[in-house]
Backbone as a ProteinNet text record, in pm:
[ID]
protein_1_A
[PRIMARY]
MSFLLFAGDEYYPMGGANDFKSKHETIDDAISAHDPTEHNYDGGWANIFCLDQLKIVATFDRSGWAIKSNESDMTK
[TERTIARY]
-105.8	-34.3	112	192.7	335.3	376.7	459.3	503.9	656.3	715.2	860.1	894.9	993.8	1042.6	1171	1170.9	1289.3	1319.9	1448.3	1483.5	1627.8	1657.3	1793.5	1807.3	1929.8	1956.1	1900.1	1847.8	1784.6	1879.8	2005.9	2099.6	2186.5	2181.2	2268.4	2194.2	2084	2017.6	2108	2103.1	2182.7	2114	1981.8	1907.6	1844.1	1716.5	1644.5	1654.5	1684.5	1689.7	1797.9	1896.9	2000.8	1947.2	1830.1	1768.2	1668.6	1656.3	1566.6	1615.8	1522.6	1557.9	1498.3	1365.9	1303.9	1164.3	1112.9	979.5	893.4	763.7	673.9	535.6	462.1	326.6	221.5	250.8	156.2	227.2	149.2	205.3	256	187.5	231.1	367.5	392.1	523.8	631.9	599.7	696.8	729.3	627.2	649.2	736.5	707.9	785.3	930.3	954.3	1089.8	1181.4	1123	1205.7	1266.2	1398.3	1469.8	1528.5	1459	1508.5	1642.8	1681.6	1809.3	1929	1907.3	2020.5	2048.7	1967.2	1982.9	2011.9	2090.5	2120.6	2005.5	2010.1	1915.7	1771.2	1739.9	1603.1	1539.9	1617.6	1562.2	1557.3	1608.3	1611.2	1472.2	1455.4	1329.1	1298.5	1172.7	1134.4	1008.3	997.4	877.7	838	709.1	658.2	581.5	625.5	568.4	485.3	359.6	270.8	286.3	327.1	344.9	212.3	104.9	-25.5	-86.2	-67.5	-122.9	-23.8	102.5	209.7	221.1	220.6	239.7	288.5	341.3	384.6	260.3	250.7	132.2	160.5	287.8	322.9	460.6	479.3	607.9	647.5	777.7	832.6	929.7	920.3	1019.6	1030	1094.6	1116.8	987	874.1	743.7	681.9	737.6	683.7	621.7	539.8	477.1	351.3	330.1	206.7	156.9	36.2	-26.1	-106.1	-87.5	-161.1	-310.3	-391.6	-536.1	-601.4	-726	-807.7	-752.1	-683	-631.8	-728.7	-738.5	-818.9	-744.7	-804.8	-740.9	-616.6	-499	-372.9	-304.3	-365.7	-298.8	-328.3	-416.7	-452.4	-400.3
-3813.9	-3930.1	-3921.3	-3991.3	-3998.4	-4144.3	-4171.4	-4306.7	-4310.5	-4407.5	-4425.6	-4545.6	-4526.7	-4634.1	-4690.1	-4820.7	-4894.9	-4995.3	-5013.3	-5105.8	-5151.2	-5264	-5314	-5438.2	-5489.7	-5613.4	-5729.7	-5826.4	-5940.9	-6013.1	-6025.4	-6102.1	-6016.6	-5884.4	-5800.3	-5679.8	-5701.1	-5586.3	-5524.7	-5392.6	-5323.5	-5333.3	-5342.4	-5360.5	-5234.5	-5242.8	-5134.6	-5001	-4897	-4760.7	-4744.2	-4832.2	-4822.5	-4853.3	-4916.4	-4945.5	-4837	-4729.3	-4619	-4549	-4522.8	-4455.5	-4315.1	-4301.1	-4170.6	-4165.3	-4041.7	-4016.4	-3955.1	-3995.2	-3949.5	-3919.1	-3836.1	-3797.8	-3898.9	-3975.3	-4076.4	-4209.5	-4315.6	-4448.8	-4462.3	-4398.7	-4403.8	-4339.8	-4227	-4162.3	-4251.8	-4318.9	-4409.4	-4526.3	-4582.1	-4692	-4644.8	-4526.8	-4472.8	-4444.6	-4415.7	-4381.9	-4504.1	-4623.2	-4744.2	-4774.4	-4783.6	-4814.9	-4955.4	-5055.6	-5192.2	-5215.8	-5130.5	-5150.8	-5121.1	-5054.2	-5027.2	-5143.8	-5249.2	-5364.4	-5490.1	-5577.2	-5706.9	-5803.4	-5916.6	-6025.6	-5985.1	-5958.4	-5932	-5808.3	-5706.2	-5580.1	-5565.9	-5662.8	-5653.3	-5661.2	-5596.7	-5594.6	-5449.6	-5422.9	-5290.5	-5304.2	-5218.5	-5207.3	-5060.9	-5035.1	-4900.5	-4901.9	-4815.8	-4807.1	-4680.2	-4693.4	-4578.7	-4525.6	-4399.9	-4341.4	-4319.6	-4298.6	-4276.1	-4405.8	-4515	-4643.6	-4727.8	-4685.6	-4755.8	-4901.8	-4922.9	-5058.6	-5055.4	-5169.6	-5184.9	-5200	-5116.1	-5117.2	-5169.1	-5186.8	-5241.4	-5305.4	-5412.4	-5480.5	-5506.7	-5511.8	-5541.2	-5657	-5752.2	-5858.6	-5893.1	-6001.7	-6035	-6052.9	-6068	-6079.1	-5943.3	-5836.3	-5702.3	-5649.1	-5546.9	-5481.3	-5554.7	-5561.7	-5614.9	-5512.5	-5462.6	-5369.3	-5452	-5423.3	-5497.4	-5470.9	-5572.1	-5558.4	-5491.1	-5448.3	-5383.7	-5250.7	-5181.4	-5048.6	-4943	-4832.7	-4721.4	-4655.6	-4557.1	-4487.4	-4416.9	-4471	-4418	-4324.5	-4293	-4208.7	-4060.3	-4027.2	-3886.4	-3838.8
-9264.9	-9215.7	-9256.2	-9182.8	-9214.6	-9226.2	-9327.1	-9355.5	-9360.7	-9293.5	-9293.8	-9380.5	-9467.5	-9553.1	-9493.6	-9470.5	-9427.9	-9538.1	-9572.1	-9679.8	-9666.4	-9731.4	-9730.3	-9815.7	-9819.4	-9890.6	-9810.2	-9880	-9814.5	-9719.7	-9757.9	-9676.7	-9586	-9598.5	-9518.3	-9459.9	-9386.4	-9325.6	-9219.5	-9209.8	-9108.7	-8972.7	-8973.6	-8850	-8795.7	-8765.1	-8699	-8770.2	-8693.7	-8747	-8853.2	-8855.3	-8958.3	-9097.4	-9106.2	-9235	-9278	-9200	-9233.9	-9360.1	-9454.5	-9580.4	-9589.9	-9562.3	-9583	-9520.6	-9506.7	-9452.4	-9562	-9567.5	-9674.1	-9619.1	-9691.9	-9652	-9698.3	-9803.9	-9852.8	-9868.8	-9864.4	-9885.6	-10029.6	-10123.4	-10264.1	-10281.9	-10213.2	-10221.2	-10161.8	-10052.4	-9989.5	-10081.5	-10145.7	-10240.4	-10356.3	-10408.3	-10521.1	-10483.1	-10356.5	-10312.3	-10303.9	-10295.2	-10287.8	-10424.3	-10427.7	-10551.2	-10539.2	-10593	-10579	-10646.7	-10740.2	-10808.9	-10718.7	-10606.5	-10517	-10422.5	-10431.7	-10343	-10423.7	-10366.6	-10427.1	-10402.7	-10467.3	-10442.2	-10470.2	-10594.7	-10639.9	-10576	-10554.1	-10504.3	-10354.5	-10282.8	-10137.8	-10076.6	-9964.6	-9893.5	-9856.4	-9825.5	-9776.1	-9691.7	-9593.1	-9511	-9506.2	-9509.6	-9488.9	-9357.6	-9266.8	-9133.4	-9123	-9081.3	-9064.7	-8922.6	-8909	-8776.7	-8705.1	-8778	-8716	-8662.4	-8735.2	-8693.4	-8613.5	-8612.1	-8541.9	-8582.7	-8716.5	-8767.1	-8911.6	-8955.2	-9093.6	-9179.9	-9284.3	-9370	-9510.3	-9546.5	-9677.6	-9668.9	-9746.7	-9751	-9895.6	-9919.4	-10051.2	-10037.7	-10130.2	-10143.5	-10291.1	-10323.4	-10464.8	-10542.3	-10473.2	-10539.6	-10571.2	-10515.7	-10535.5	-10407.4	-10421.3	-10306.1	-10263.2	-10132.8	-10074.4	-9973.1	-9995.8	-9902.8	-9803.3	-9675.5	-9572.4	-9588.8	-9576.2	-9595.8	-9475.7	-9497	-9394.3	-9347.3	-9435.1	-9399.4	-9452.6	-9381.8	-9430.5	-9546.3	-9609	-9721.7	-9671	-9705.6	-9653.7	-9750.6	-9862.7	-9960.5	-9938.5	-9846.8	-9822.7	-9689.5
[MASK]
++++++++++++++++++++++++++++++++++++++++++++++++++++++++++++++++++++++++++++

């Protein structure tokens, strides 16, 4: 599987593909790649998009990471 990490500041998103950060083979690698210290306002926001499922499978906000429920094993 392939996972795309999108992230930005909560109040100043660049929008769409401009918020793309990196591509990863596992959801865990994508989560690890997000550096909340580079964003203002409690670490900004982040979304992890699964290219195989064509949907957002994890989100980050000031509360931390939330993995979308009912997903198959996405770490392999």
